[in-house]
N, C-alpha and C positions, 0 to 999 in steps of 0.2 A: 182793406189794407193789404199790402204786399210785403212779405219778408224778403230782405236781400242779404246776401253774404258779400262782404266787401273785403278784399285782400289789399292791404296798404303796403307799398314798397317805398323805401327811402330811409332817411334818418328818423326812425320812429320807435326805437327801443333805447331806453336809458336817458330819455329826454322829456319825460312826463307826458308823452303823447296820449297814453291811455287815460290819464286824468283829464286832459284837454277834451278828448272824445266824450268822456262821461259828462263833463260840464256842458258841452254843446248839446248832447243828446237830451239832458235834463232840461236845459233852457228851452229847447224846441219841443219838449213834451213827447219825446220819442221813446218807445220801449225797446230795449236791446241790451247787448253786452259787447265788450271789447276784451281781447286777450292777446298776449304775445304768443308768437309761434316760434318753434325751434330754429327755423330757417332765417330769422331776423326780420320777418314781416309781422304785421299785426292783422288779426282777424276781427272784423266787426260784423255782427249779425243783428239786424234791427228791422223793425216794422215801420214802414213809411206809408203815408197817404199821398200827399202832394209835396212833401218837404225834401225829397231826395236831392234835387238839384241844389237847394239851399245848404243842405248838410254837406254835400260834395264841395261846394264853394268854401265852406268853413274849413274843410280838411286841407285844401290847397292854400288857404290863407292863415294857417296855424302860426303862432309866434315862434321865433327862432329860439333855440337851435333846432326845432322840429323842421324837417323838410320832407314833404310828401312828393315823391317823384312820379308815382303811378298808382292808380286805383283800378282794381279788377272787380267789376260789379256784376253779380249774377243773382237773378231772382231765385228764391227757394220755391220749388214747385208746389209744396203743400204747406199747410199751416205748421209753424214751428212751435210746438207746445212749450218748449223751454222759454221762448220769448213771450208767449201769451201769458205765462204765469208771473212775469215781472211787473213791478209797479212803476218802473222808471228805467234808467240806464245804469248799468253796473260794470265794474271791472271784475273779470274772472282771473283768478290766480292759479 
């Protein structure tokens, strides 16, 4: 499995986007976390096998008022211990 860091741009803060991401992640049985960033974007760090494209599709098809304009997806070069210890998908505050 590969860990990816995903930066999400758009209308993604103050619209329950993190709860939506947690729901999608748990339904897909993906381990990871989601958190707001001070610049108005959202950070997702998660471990994917073959489900990355399905997860991305879900982000772009999120219910209104959520609007994802852009995803910046980068593989994390080494194992992310913080993700490895999770039992599911969580919201970080």
